[in-house]
C-alpha positions as CSV (number, residue, x, y, z in Angstrom):
1,X,40.2,294.8,-16.6
2,X,38.7,296.9,-13.4
3,X,35.2,298.3,-14.0
4,X,33.6,300.9,-12.4
5,X,31.0,299.7,-9.8
6,X,28.0,301.4,-8.2
7,X,26.0,300.8,-5.1
8,X,22.5,300.1,-5.9
9,X,19.3,299.8,-4.1
10,X,16.8,297.3,-5.5
11,X,12.9,297.2,-4.1
12,X,11.8,293.9,-5.2
13,X,8.4,294.2,-3.4
14,X,6.7,296.1,-0.7
15,X,8.6,294.3,2.0
16,X,12.3,293.4,0.3
17,X,14.7,295.7,-0.2
18,X,18.3,294.5,-1.7
19,X,21.3,297.1,-1.4
20,X,24.4,295.8,-2.9
21,X,27.7,296.9,-4.8
22,X,27.5,295.7,-8.9
23,X,29.5,296.8,-11.7
24,X,28.0,299.8,-13.5
25,X,27.3,298.1,-16.9
26,X,24.8,295.7,-14.9
27,X,22.5,298.5,-13.7
28,X,20.4,298.4,-17.1
29,X,20.1,294.7,-16.8
30,X,18.7,295.1,-13.2
31,X,16.3,297.9,-14.3
32,X,15.1,295.5,-16.9
33,X,14.4,292.6,-14.5
34,X,13.3,294.7,-11.7
35,X,11.8,297.9,-13.4
36,X,12.6,301.2,-14.2
37,X,11.6,302.4,-11.1
38,X,12.7,299.8,-8.5
39,X,16.5,300.4,-9.1
40,X,17.9,303.3,-7.6
41,X,21.9,304.1,-7.9
42,X,22.9,305.1,-4.1
43,X,26.9,305.8,-4.6
44,X,29.1,305.7,-7.5
45,X,32.3,305.9,-5.6
46,X,32.8,302.3,-5.0
47,X,35.6,300.4,-5.3
48,X,36.5,299.3,-9.0
49,X,36.2,295.3,-9.5
50,X,38.1,293.3,-11.5
51,X,36.5,291.2,-14.2
52,X,37.4,289.2,-17.1
53,X,36.1,290.7,-20.4
54,X,36.2,287.2,-22.3
55,X,33.9,285.5,-19.5
56,X,31.5,288.5,-18.7
57,X,28.8,287.7,-21.2
58,X,28.6,284.3,-19.9
59,X,28.5,285.1,-16.2
60,X,25.6,287.8,-16.9
61,X,23.6,285.1,-19.0
62,X,24.3,282.4,-16.3
63,X,23.1,284.9,-13.6
64,X,19.7,286.8,-15.6
65,X,19.4,284.5,-18.6
66,X,20.0,284.7,-22.2
67,X,16.5,286.6,-22.7
68,X,17.1,289.4,-20.5
69,X,20.9,289.9,-21.5
70,X,20.3,289.8,-25.2
71,X,17.5,292.4,-24.8
72,X,19.8,294.6,-22.7
73,X,22.8,294.3,-24.9
74,X,21.6,293.2,-28.5
75,X,21.8,290.1,-30.5
76,X,25.4,290.1,-30.8
77,X,25.8,289.7,-26.5
78,X,29.7,288.9,-26.2
79,X,30.1,292.4,-28.2
80,X,27.8,294.4,-26.8
81,X,28.9,293.7,-23.5
82,X,32.5,294.2,-24.3
83,X,31.8,297.6,-25.5
84,X,29.7,298.2,-22.0
85,X,32.9,297.2,-20.3
86,X,35.1,299.3,-22.2
87,X,32.8,302.3,-21.5
88,X,33.0,301.7,-18.0
89,X,36.6,300.9,-17.3
90,X,38.1,302.5,-14.2
91,X,41.2,304.1,-13.7
92,X,43.1,303.3,-11.4
93,X,45.1,305.5,-8.9
94,X,49.2,305.8,-9.7
95,X,50.7,304.8,-6.6
96,X,52.5,307.7,-5.1
97,X,56.2,307.5,-5.1
98,X,58.5,309.3,-2.1
99,X,58.6,309.0,1.7
100,X,56.5,306.6,3.1
101,X,55.1,305.0,-0.2
102,X,56.4,301.6,-1.1
103,X,58.6,301.4,-3.8
104,X,57.7,299.0,-6.9
105,X,59.4,295.8,-6.5
106,X,62.0,294.7,-9.0
107,X,61.5,290.9,-10.1
108,X,64.2,289.0,-8.6
109,X,66.5,287.5,-10.8
110,X,66.0,283.4,-10.8
111,X,68.7,281.4,-8.3
112,X,70.3,278.8,-10.7
């Protein structure tokens, strides 16, 4: 599943600022961790990221801790994360056909 991403700027303290690209559904988690006024969306036109929807709740818990993720997505974390993923699913551009565009390859027949 391809998910929309955003470039964000996180101010950790007076001397530490981080700029990184993350899945859009992760922004509320960062705001909960670093404070609402310390996380800024810089750009939302970044490349979508391919994520495993079944493993995303576990990834977030491993990275931020169960308490933060539960407070962000609710007691039913896996369902809350899946709903957030579905809301932020990216539509990938269709491949252009015609001159100069790569034709979609036909699957090759297996040799016997």
